[in-house]
Backbone and ligand atoms as CSV (ligand in chain L), in Angstrom:
chain,resi,resn,atom,element,x,y,z
A,1,MET,N,N,-10.425,7.872,-11.872
A,1,MET,CA,C,-9.178,7.183,-11.573
A,1,MET,C,C,-9.294,6.441,-10.241
A,2,HIS,N,N,-8.966,5.183,-10.299
A,2,HIS,CA,C,-8.981,4.280,-9.152
A,2,HIS,C,C,-8.162,4.827,-7.975
A,3,GLU,N,N,-6.973,5.350,-8.274
A,3,GLU,CA,C,-6.076,5.812,-7.222
A,3,GLU,C,C,-6.636,7.013,-6.463
A,4,MET,N,N,-7.439,7.834,-7.165
A,4,MET,CA,C,-8.061,8.987,-6.524
A,4,MET,C,C,-8.929,8.553,-5.348
A,5,SER,N,N,-9.757,7.540,-5.583
A,5,SER,CA,C,-10.660,7.116,-4.519
A,5,SER,C,C,-9.886,6.450,-3.378
A,6,ILE,N,N,-8.753,5.846,-3.712
A,6,ILE,CA,C,-7.919,5.281,-2.651
A,6,ILE,C,C,-7.384,6.415,-1.775
A,7,CYS,N,N,-6.920,7.483,-2.434
A,7,CYS,CA,C,-6.410,8.642,-1.691
A,7,CYS,C,C,-7.488,9.249,-0.809
A,8,GLU,N,N,-8.697,9.351,-1.353
A,8,GLU,CA,C,-9.799,9.899,-0.560
A,8,GLU,C,C,-10.062,9.029,0.662
A,9,GLY,N,N,-9.979,7.730,0.467
A,9,GLY,CA,C,-10.180,6.796,1.570
A,9,GLY,C,C,-9.129,6.973,2.655
A,10,ILE,N,N,-7.888,7.144,2.230
A,10,ILE,CA,C,-6.793,7.338,3.190
A,10,ILE,C,C,-7.005,8.634,3.974
A,11,LEU,N,N,-7.397,9.671,3.234
A,11,LEU,CA,C,-7.621,10.965,3.878
A,11,LEU,C,C,-8.742,10.883,4.916
A,12,LEU,N,N,-9.806,10.183,4.592
A,12,LEU,CA,C,-10.909,10.010,5.540
A,12,LEU,C,C,-10.426,9.316,6.806
A,13,THR,N,N,-9.587,8.309,6.618
A,13,THR,CA,C,-9.023,7.591,7.758
A,13,THR,C,C,-8.205,8.543,8.627
A,14,LEU,N,N,-7.393,9.379,7.977
A,14,LEU,CA,C,-6.551,10.321,8.710
A,14,LEU,C,C,-7.388,11.338,9.476
A,15,GLU,N,N,-8.461,11.824,8.821
A,15,GLU,CA,C,-9.309,12.818,9.480
A,15,GLU,C,C,-9.977,12.234,10.727
A,16,ALA,N,N,-10.414,10.988,10.609
A,16,ALA,CA,C,-11.036,10.331,11.753
A,16,ALA,C,C,-10.016,10.127,12.869
A,17,GLN,N,N,-8.821,9.706,12.500
A,17,GLN,CA,C,-7.748,9.481,13.482
A,17,GLN,C,C,-7.319,10.768,14.156
A,18,ALA,N,N,-7.297,11.850,13.373
A,18,ALA,CA,C,-6.870,13.141,13.906
A,18,ALA,C,C,-7.776,13.570,15.054
A,19,LYS,N,N,-9.080,13.293,14.922
A,19,LYS,CA,C,-10.028,13.631,15.983
A,19,LYS,C,C,-9.766,12.791,17.224
A,20,GLU,N,N,-9.555,11.508,17.002
A,20,GLU,CA,C,-9.330,10.595,18.122
A,20,GLU,C,C,-8.019,10.874,18.834
A,21,GLN,N,N,-6.987,11.130,18.031
A,21,GLN,CA,C,-5.656,11.223,18.622
A,21,GLN,C,C,-5.158,12.651,18.757
A,22,ASN,N,N,-6.051,13.598,18.397
A,22,ASN,CA,C,-5.732,14.995,18.633
A,22,ASN,C,C,-4.530,15.551,17.896
A,23,TYR,N,N,-4.428,15.280,16.642
A,23,TYR,CA,C,-3.394,15.967,15.870
A,23,TYR,C,C,-4.040,16.837,14.805
A,24,LYS,N,N,-3.304,17.829,14.345
A,24,LYS,CA,C,-3.901,18.807,13.437
A,24,LYS,C,C,-3.346,18.766,12.030
A,25,THR,N,N,-2.110,18.358,11.916
A,25,THR,CA,C,-1.541,18.247,10.572
A,25,THR,C,C,-0.809,16.918,10.400
A,26,VAL,N,N,-0.859,16.466,9.177
A,26,VAL,CA,C,-0.139,15.251,8.820
A,26,VAL,C,C,1.022,15.678,7.938
A,27,LYS,N,N,2.232,15.243,8.313
A,27,LYS,CA,C,3.409,15.661,7.546
A,27,LYS,C,C,3.883,14.578,6.592
A,28,LYS,N,N,3.871,13.353,7.083
A,28,LYS,CA,C,4.331,12.261,6.241
A,28,LYS,C,C,3.432,11.047,6.439
A,29,VAL,N,N,3.214,10.351,5.340
A,29,VAL,CA,C,2.427,9.135,5.393
A,29,VAL,C,C,3.216,8.023,4.712
A,30,TRP,N,N,3.445,6.959,5.439
A,30,TRP,CA,C,4.103,5.809,4.851
A,30,TRP,C,C,3.036,4.783,4.505
A,31,LEU,N,N,3.038,4.348,3.265
A,31,LEU,CA,C,2.035,3.390,2.821
A,31,LEU,C,C,2.692,2.090,2.386
A,32,ASP,N,N,2.098,0.994,2.797
A,32,ASP,CA,C,2.522,-0.311,2.291
A,32,ASP,C,C,1.707,-0.620,1.045
A,33,ILE,N,N,2.383,-0.810,-0.076
A,33,ILE,CA,C,1.682,-1.132,-1.312
A,33,ILE,C,C,2.224,-2.446,-1.861
A,34,GLY,N,N,1.388,-3.434,-1.912
A,34,GLY,CA,C,1.806,-4.733,-2.424
A,34,GLY,C,C,1.904,-4.739,-3.942
A,35,ALA,N,N,2.752,-5.624,-4.453
A,35,ALA,CA,C,2.950,-5.728,-5.900
A,35,ALA,C,C,1.655,-6.086,-6.635
A,36,PHE,N,N,0.732,-6.745,-5.926
A,36,PHE,CA,C,-0.515,-7.165,-6.579
A,36,PHE,C,C,-1.729,-6.368,-6.115
A,37,SER,N,N,-1.479,-5.232,-5.501
A,37,SER,CA,C,-2.602,-4.437,-4.992
A,37,SER,C,C,-3.336,-3.720,-6.117
A,38,GLY,N,N,-2.747,-3.700,-7.309
A,38,GLY,CA,C,-3.398,-3.065,-8.448
A,38,GLY,C,C,-3.292,-1.549,-8.423
A,39,VAL,N,N,-2.368,-1.039,-7.606
A,39,VAL,CA,C,-2.228,0.404,-7.486
A,39,VAL,C,C,-0.982,0.870,-8.220
A,40,GLU,N,N,-1.136,1.938,-8.954
A,40,GLU,CA,C,-0.011,2.534,-9.675
A,40,GLU,C,C,0.573,3.631,-8.772
A,41,PRO,N,N,1.773,3.400,-8.217
A,41,PRO,CA,C,2.333,4.337,-7.238
A,41,PRO,C,C,2.405,5.790,-7.720
A,42,ARG,N,N,2.736,5.978,-8.990
A,42,ARG,CA,C,2.865,7.357,-9.481
A,42,ARG,C,C,1.516,8.056,-9.518
A,43,ALA,N,N,0.493,7.313,-9.918
A,43,ALA,CA,C,-0.854,7.874,-9.948
A,43,ALA,C,C,-1.313,8.181,-8.521
A,44,LEU,N,N,-0.874,7.361,-7.597
A,44,LEU,CA,C,-1.249,7.551,-6.200
A,44,LEU,C,C,-0.625,8.831,-5.636
A,45,THR,N,N,0.650,9.041,-5.931
A,45,THR,CA,C,1.344,10.240,-5.469
A,45,THR,C,C,0.691,11.495,-6.052
A,46,PHE,N,N,0.335,11.418,-7.325
A,46,PHE,CA,C,-0.333,12.551,-7.971
A,46,PHE,C,C,-1.694,12.798,-7.331
A,47,GLY,N,N,-2.451,11.725,-7.160
A,47,GLY,CA,C,-3.782,11.823,-6.557
A,47,GLY,C,C,-3.713,12.412,-5.156
A,48,TRP,N,N,-2.675,12.041,-4.444
A,48,TRP,CA,C,-2.508,12.503,-3.068
A,48,TRP,C,C,-2.397,14.022,-2.990
A,49,GLU,N,N,-1.615,14.595,-3.929
A,49,GLU,CA,C,-1.459,16.047,-3.972
A,49,GLU,C,C,-2.788,16.743,-4.186
A,50,VAL,N,N,-3.579,16.187,-5.095
A,50,VAL,CA,C,-4.851,16.797,-5.447
A,50,VAL,C,C,-5.860,16.655,-4.310
A,51,VAL,N,N,-5.968,15.455,-3.792
A,51,VAL,CA,C,-6.985,15.151,-2.781
A,51,VAL,C,C,-6.731,15.868,-1.451
A,52,THR,N,N,-5.451,16.054,-1.109
A,52,THR,CA,C,-5.153,16.626,0.212
A,52,THR,C,C,-5.124,18.157,0.232
A,53,ARG,N,N,-5.357,18.764,-0.913
A,53,ARG,CA,C,-5.394,20.222,-0.933
A,53,ARG,C,C,-6.445,20.742,0.058
A,54,ASN,N,N,-6.063,21.748,0.846
A,54,ASN,CA,C,-6.964,22.320,1.858
A,54,ASN,C,C,-7.439,21.311,2.900
A,55,SER,N,N,-6.642,20.309,3.136
A,55,SER,CA,C,-6.992,19.352,4.188
A,55,SER,C,C,-5.888,19.343,5.232
A,56,LEU,N,N,-6.079,18.531,6.251
A,56,LEU,CA,C,-5.047,18.447,7.304
A,56,LEU,C,C,-3.753,17.832,6.797
A,57,ALA,N,N,-3.831,17.220,5.623
A,57,ALA,CA,C,-2.631,16.584,5.069
A,57,ALA,C,C,-2.059,17.346,3.882
A,58,GLU,N,N,-2.449,18.629,3.780
A,58,GLU,CA,C,-1.927,19.435,2.681
A,58,GLU,C,C,-0.403,19.514,2.766
A,59,ASN,N,N,0.246,19.383,1.619
A,59,ASN,CA,C,1.713,19.397,1.525
A,59,ASN,C,C,2.405,18.249,2.251
A,60,SER,N,N,1.657,17.255,2.606
A,60,SER,CA,C,2.304,16.120,3.265
A,60,SER,C,C,3.003,15.263,2.211
A,61,GLU,N,N,3.932,14.484,2.704
A,61,GLU,CA,C,4.699,13.643,1.794
A,61,GLU,C,C,4.180,12.217,1.878
A,62,LEU,N,N,3.971,11.631,0.721
A,62,LEU,CA,C,3.500,10.250,0.666
A,62,LEU,C,C,4.693,9.363,0.319
A,63,ILE,N,N,5.022,8.470,1.235
A,63,ILE,CA,C,6.178,7.604,1.006
A,63,ILE,C,C,5.689,6.173,0.807
A,64,ILE,N,N,5.998,5.652,-0.345
A,64,ILE,CA,C,5.463,4.340,-0.691
A,64,ILE,C,C,6.476,3.235,-0.443
A,65,ASN,N,N,6.049,2.274,0.336
A,65,ASN,CA,C,6.881,1.128,0.658
A,65,ASN,C,C,6.381,-0.066,-0.165
A,66,HIS,N,N,7.163,-0.468,-1.148
A,66,HIS,CA,C,6.730,-1.550,-2.030
A,66,HIS,C,C,6.907,-2.919,-1.373
A,67,ILE,N,N,5.853,-3.692,-1.368
A,67,ILE,CA,C,5.922,-5.037,-0.816
A,67,ILE,C,C,5.917,-6.016,-1.994
A,68,PRO,N,N,6.930,-6.862,-2.104
A,68,PRO,CA,C,6.959,-7.789,-3.241
A,68,PRO,C,C,5.903,-8.889,-3.099
A,69,GLY,N,N,5.616,-9.548,-4.209
A,69,GLY,CA,C,4.704,-10.675,-4.171
A,69,GLY,C,C,5.358,-11.851,-3.467
A,70,GLN,N,N,4.680,-12.393,-2.484
A,70,GLN,CA,C,5.228,-13.512,-1.718
A,70,GLN,C,C,4.254,-14.671,-1.754
A,71,ALA,N,N,4.798,-15.869,-1.830
A,71,ALA,CA,C,3.930,-17.043,-1.803
A,71,ALA,C,C,4.610,-18.190,-1.062
A,72,TRP,N,N,3.777,-19.117,-0.629
A,72,TRP,CA,C,4.273,-20.309,0.036
A,72,TRP,C,C,4.025,-21.468,-0.921
A,73,CYS,N,N,5.097,-22.199,-1.237
A,73,CYS,CA,C,4.934,-23.308,-2.170
A,73,CYS,C,C,4.589,-24.579,-1.404
A,74,LEU,N,N,3.463,-25.183,-1.786
A,74,LEU,CA,C,3.004,-26.388,-1.092
A,74,LEU,C,C,3.806,-27.616,-1.526
A,75,SER,N,N,4.439,-27.531,-2.685
A,75,SER,CA,C,5.196,-28.678,-3.188
A,75,SER,C,C,6.572,-28.784,-2.556
A,76,CYS,N,N,7.308,-27.683,-2.527
A,76,CYS,CA,C,8.665,-27.768,-1.991
A,76,CYS,C,C,8.798,-27.078,-0.638
A,77,SER,N,N,7.665,-26.690,-0.063
A,77,SER,CA,C,7.651,-26.091,1.279
A,77,SER,C,C,8.650,-24.968,1.463
A,78,SER,N,N,8.610,-24.016,0.541
A,78,SER,CA,C,9.456,-22.848,0.772
A,78,SER,C,C,8.695,-21.573,0.467
A,79,SER,N,N,9.194,-20.515,1.047
A,79,SER,CA,C,8.613,-19.209,0.828
A,79,SER,C,C,9.342,-18.574,-0.351
A,80,VAL,N,N,8.593,-18.159,-1.363
A,80,VAL,CA,C,9.228,-17.640,-2.577
A,80,VAL,C,C,8.672,-16.271,-2.960
A,81,THR,N,N,9.478,-15.531,-3.706
A,81,THR,CA,C,9.053,-14.234,-4.223
A,81,THR,C,C,8.597,-14.423,-5.658
A,82,ILE,N,N,7.420,-13.916,-5.984
A,82,ILE,CA,C,6.921,-14.070,-7.351
A,82,ILE,C,C,6.635,-12.706,-7.973
A,83,GLN,N,N,6.738,-12.652,-9.283
A,83,GLN,CA,C,6.535,-11.396,-10.003
A,83,GLN,C,C,5.081,-11.206,-10.404
A,84,ASN,N,N,4.443,-12.310,-10.737
A,84,ASN,CA,C,3.055,-12.237,-11.177
A,84,ASN,C,C,2.197,-13.171,-10.349
A,85,ARG,N,N,0.957,-12.760,-10.203
A,85,ARG,CA,C,0.031,-13.484,-9.350
A,85,ARG,C,C,-0.069,-14.977,-9.679
A,86,TYR,N,N,-0.023,-15.317,-10.983
A,86,TYR,CA,C,-0.230,-16.725,-11.351
A,86,TYR,C,C,1.054,-17.425,-11.778
A,87,ASP,N,N,2.181,-16.911,-11.308
A,87,ASP,CA,C,3.456,-17.554,-11.587
A,87,ASP,C,C,3.536,-18.920,-10.912
A,88,ASN,N,N,4.376,-19.800,-11.504
A,88,ASN,CA,C,4.690,-21.061,-10.842
A,88,ASN,C,C,5.832,-20.821,-9.867
A,89,CYS,N,N,6.077,-21.805,-9.033
A,89,CYS,CA,C,7.161,-21.697,-8.060
A,89,CYS,C,C,8.498,-21.557,-8.786
A,90,PRO,N,N,9.285,-20.526,-8.456
A,90,PRO,CA,C,10.574,-20.344,-9.132
A,90,PRO,C,C,11.593,-21.431,-8.765
A,91,LYS,N,N,11.321,-22.177,-7.700
A,91,LYS,CA,C,12.267,-23.218,-7.292
A,91,LYS,C,C,11.957,-24.562,-7.927
A,92,CYS,N,N,10.667,-24.957,-7.898
A,92,CYS,CA,C,10.343,-26.304,-8.370
A,92,CYS,C,C,9.331,-26.299,-9.512
A,93,ASP,N,N,8.891,-25.118,-9.933
A,93,ASP,CA,C,7.968,-24.963,-11.047
A,93,ASP,C,C,6.555,-25.515,-10.781
A,94,SER,N,N,6.241,-25.755,-9.539
A,94,SER,CA,C,4.893,-26.217,-9.205
A,94,SER,C,C,3.906,-25.048,-9.263
A,95,GLY,N,N,2.655,-25.347,-9.548
A,95,GLY,CA,C,1.638,-24.302,-9.573
A,95,GLY,C,C,0.898,-24.209,-8.252
A,96,MET,N,N,1.321,-25.004,-7.282
A,96,MET,CA,C,0.620,-25.042,-5.987
A,96,MET,C,C,1.137,-23.979,-5.028
A,97,LEU,N,N,0.906,-22.743,-5.388
A,97,LEU,CA,C,1.386,-21.652,-4.548
A,97,LEU,C,C,0.237,-21.001,-3.805
A,98,GLN,N,N,0.505,-20.676,-2.565
A,98,GLN,CA,C,-0.455,-19.938,-1.763
A,98,GLN,C,C,0.099,-18.543,-1.549
A,99,MET,N,N,-0.664,-17.531,-1.975
A,99,MET,CA,C,-0.195,-16.160,-1.811
A,99,MET,C,C,-0.100,-15.807,-0.336
A,100,THR,N,N,1.013,-15.243,0.049
A,100,THR,CA,C,1.144,-14.812,1.443
A,100,THR,C,C,1.393,-13.311,1.565
A,101,GLY,N,N,1.712,-12.667,0.465
A,101,GLY,CA,C,1.944,-11.229,0.538
A,101,GLY,C,C,1.907,-10.598,-0.832
A,102,GLY,N,N,1.659,-9.302,-0.864
A,102,GLY,CA,C,1.662,-8.601,-2.131
A,102,GLY,C,C,0.346,-7.895,-2.424
A,103,GLU,N,N,-0.649,-8.113,-1.550
A,103,GLU,CA,C,-1.935,-7.451,-1.779
A,103,GLU,C,C,-2.176,-6.315,-0.788
A,104,GLU,N,N,-1.148,-5.985,-0.028
A,104,GLU,CA,C,-1.272,-4.952,0.990
A,104,GLU,C,C,-1.601,-3.589,0.391
A,105,LEU,N,N,-2.400,-2.858,1.109
A,105,LEU,CA,C,-2.650,-1.456,0.792
A,105,LEU,C,C,-3.074,-0.831,2.107
A,106,LYS,N,N,-2.100,-0.376,2.864
A,106,LYS,CA,C,-2.445,0.162,4.169
A,106,LYS,C,C,-1.452,1.210,4.659
A,107,ILE,N,N,-1.930,1.999,5.597
A,107,ILE,CA,C,-1.082,3.012,6.210
A,107,ILE,C,C,-0.173,2.311,7.205
A,108,LYS,N,N,1.123,2.528,7.027
A,108,LYS,CA,C,2.071,1.851,7.886
A,108,LYS,C,C,2.466,2.737,9.054
A,109,GLU,N,N,2.697,4.003,8.747
A,109,GLU,CA,C,3.187,4.925,9.769
A,109,GLU,C,C,2.803,6.342,9.408
A,110,LEU,N,N,2.742,7.203,10.406
A,110,LEU,CA,C,2.403,8.604,10.172
A,110,LEU,C,C,3.349,9.513,10.941
A,111,GLU,N,N,3.612,10.673,10.355
A,111,GLU,CA,C,4.286,11.705,11.122
A,111,GLU,C,C,3.303,12.864,11.218
A,112,VAL,N,N,2.918,13.205,12.431
A,112,VAL,CA,C,1.876,14.210,12.611
A,112,VAL,C,C,2.314,15.304,13.582
A,113,ASP,N,N,1.524,16.344,13.608
A,113,ASP,CA,C,1.789,17.441,14.529
A,113,ASP,C,C,0.587,17.713,15.386
L,1,ZN,ZN,ZN,8.179,-24.989,-5.062
């Protein structure tokens, strides 16, 4: 499962940070997940429980912050929200869109002890 390896990656990041910043447990993790990141939030939450067992983030809560797909339309010069990666501009129907958001997959904030 794709989400499992993402969780493992996040955990590795946390373990490295814990050494640098001297914390021992992670209580909450806020994640930015873009609409086009290809991640299934439910699978991620499940993976998180499994991966963090017996780790510094055991029993921590994973809070997912959904980032919508955002693009800049070169035709009508506006910032628009899109549902699918290859959508046309919802305002002028142009296909000249530049993606500006929606591919995020990163740790936004942590609550640690
Ligand atoms: Zn447009």
